[in-house]
N, C-alpha and C positions, 0 to 999 in steps of 0.2 A: 594571400601573400604574407609571408613572414619577413621580419626584419633580417637583413643581412648583417654579417659581422662589421662590415664597413659602416653601415647606417648606425649600428649600435655604438661603434667607436666615435662617430661624429656627434651623436647625441651626448655621450659622456663628456666629450671635449667641450661642447657648447655649454653643458651644465656647469662648468667651472666659472662661467661668466654670468651666472643667473642674476647676480646683483649689479651687473654693469649698467643697467638702466633703471635702478631702483627709484621709485617715486612715491610720494605721499598718498596718491589716490589709489594706485593698484599695487604698490610695493614691488613684489618680484614678478608681476604678471608679464611684463615684456620679455624679460630674460627667460621666463618659463616657456613662453610660446616659442621664442627663438630656439631654445634647445629641443623643443618637441617637433619642430618643422620637418626634419628629415624623416621622422617616423610617420607623421601625419600625411606627408606626401604619398607614402606607400600604403597606408592602412585606412585612411579616412574614406568612407564610402561616398560621402556627400561633398567631397572636394576640399582643398586646402583652406579656402577662404572661410567657409562655414565652420570647418573644424577649428580653425584658429580663433574664430569668434567665440567659441565655447570656452576657451581657456584664457582669453585676454582680459577677462574681468579680474576682480581682486584675487590675488593669490599671495600667500605668505607662509613660509615654513622654515625649518632649519635648512640652510643651503646644502648640507651634506645629505639630507634626507630627500631632497627634491628628486634625484634620479629614481628612487624607489617609487615615488608617486607617478613619475613619468612612465615607468614600466607598467604600473597598474592601469593607467589610463590608456596607454597604447594597446594593452591586451583587450580592454573593453572596446576600443575602436576597431580592433581586428574582429571582434565578435559581433560588431554592430550594435552594441548595447550602450548607446550614448546617453540614455536617460539615467543610467546609474552614475554617470560621471558627475552630474549636478548634485545628486544625492550624497555622494561620497566626498566631494571636493573639500568642503569645509571641515568635515569630521576627520578625514585622513590627514589633512595638512596640519591641523591643530594637534592631533595626537602624536604624530611623528616629530613635530616641532618641540613638544615637551620632552620627548625621549632624547632627541638630539641635543637640546640645550643642557639637559642633565648630564648626559654622557660626555659630550665634547667640552662645553663651556665651563661646566661646574666641576668636572672631574679630570678629564684628560689634559686640558690646557694648564690647570694649576700644577699637575704632575710634571708636565713637560717644562714649564717655566722653572720649577724648582730644580729639575735635572740640568737645565741650561745654566742656572746660577751656580750649581755645584761644580759643573765642568769648568766654568769660567774662573771660579775662585780657586779651584785646585790646579789651574793652569793646564787643562787637558783639552786642547782644541778639537781633537778627534771625538771627544764626548759630545761637543756641541753639534758636530756633523751627524753623529749617530742619533742624537735626540731629534733633530730635524727629519732625518730619514724615517725614524720610528713613527713620528706623528703623521707624516704624509703617507706612510704605508697604511696606517689604520684608516686615514681619510680616504685613500684610493680604494681600499678594500670595501669599506662601507658603501661607497657610491656604486662601485661595480657590482658587488654582491647584491645590493638592494635592487638595482635596475634589473639584473638578470632574473631574480626571483619574483620581482613585481611583474615583469613581462611574461614569465613562465606560468605563474599561479594567480595572476590578477589580484583581487583584494586579499587573498590568502597570503600573497607575498609580503604585504604590509604587516600582516600579523606575525609573519616569521621574523621580520626586522624588529618588531616590538619585543619578541621573545629574545632575540640575539642581544639586544641592548636594553634588557629589562632593568627596572629600577633596583631590584634586589641584586642583580649582578653588578650594576654600577656602584651600589653601596659597598659591596665587598672590595671592588677595585679601589674605591676612595679611601680605604684604610691605609693605602700607601702614602697619602698626602701628609698626615702628621709625622710619619717616619721620615720622609724626605724633608719636611719642614724642620724637624729637629736636627738633622744632619746639616742643613743649610745654616741654621742659627749657630750651631757649634762652629762651623767654618767661619761664619761672619764675626764671631766674637774673638777670633784669633787663636783658638785652641788648635794645637798642631796635631797632625796625623789623622788618618782615616779612622783609626780605632776609637779615639775619643768622640769623634763625630758620630760614629755608628752607635756608640753606647748612649749618647744623649738622644739620638734619634729613636733608638729602641725604647728608651724610657718614656719619651713622648708618645710613642706608638702604644705602649702598654697602658699608659694613662688614658689614652683615647678609648681603648677597648673597655676599660673600667667605666668611663663616662658613658659609653654607648650602653653598657649593661644597666646603669642606673638612670638612663634617660637624661643625662646631662649634656649641655652644649659643648661640642667639640671645639668650637672656635674660642670659647673661654680658656680652654687649655692652651691653645696656640698663642693667644694674645698674652696669657699669663707667662708662658715660657719666654716669649719675645720681650716682655717687660723686664723679667728677671735677668735676661741676657744683657739688656742695655744697662741695667743697674750694675751688674757684675763687671761689664766692660769699663764703666765710668770709675768705679772704686778701685780697680786693679792698679 
């Protein structure tokens, strides 16, 4: 028996609440099982209680990566390969947690926050709406795409997610952070017009590329520009 679209939609909906019962002992374990139940009812050969017991132990990963892991485990349940679940559980959750933290928390969220600030400082409320839509679109895509590929390809689906949000790809996307930071600092310092903000942002961006080339810390550039901006604002 395969999962229906309705069951898939229910699992994805429940996965949004994976941290609703977060606890120190099992962390996300209760929410993880809660999201898995619609699939386990249909696919677990040994019944829902025994199947749930396999997943109610300690579990923790990046919340947006959890649907990918659910898809992988439900595929293994469908194949009757429950022994592989215990072997993969810690490895796959830790690996995808690192990928999710790097992409979402360390890269995408700072970019979204800077775009939010820029929209607010430039008095463009539609920009704030677009920023929120953009972030949640990526969030929804990762959860849905990850679950579908995890359920379709089993452990191979987790590898596909790792390639889609690889460290190298994330590093390239992160180059936008100093550019947006420069534009935000320019707006914060009171310089008028998008042109000057863009010029300062481009300067910070180019400086960051040079820092990357010579293995220098990008954050030193950011804080240096921030300090100079504050000094400039004070002495003006």
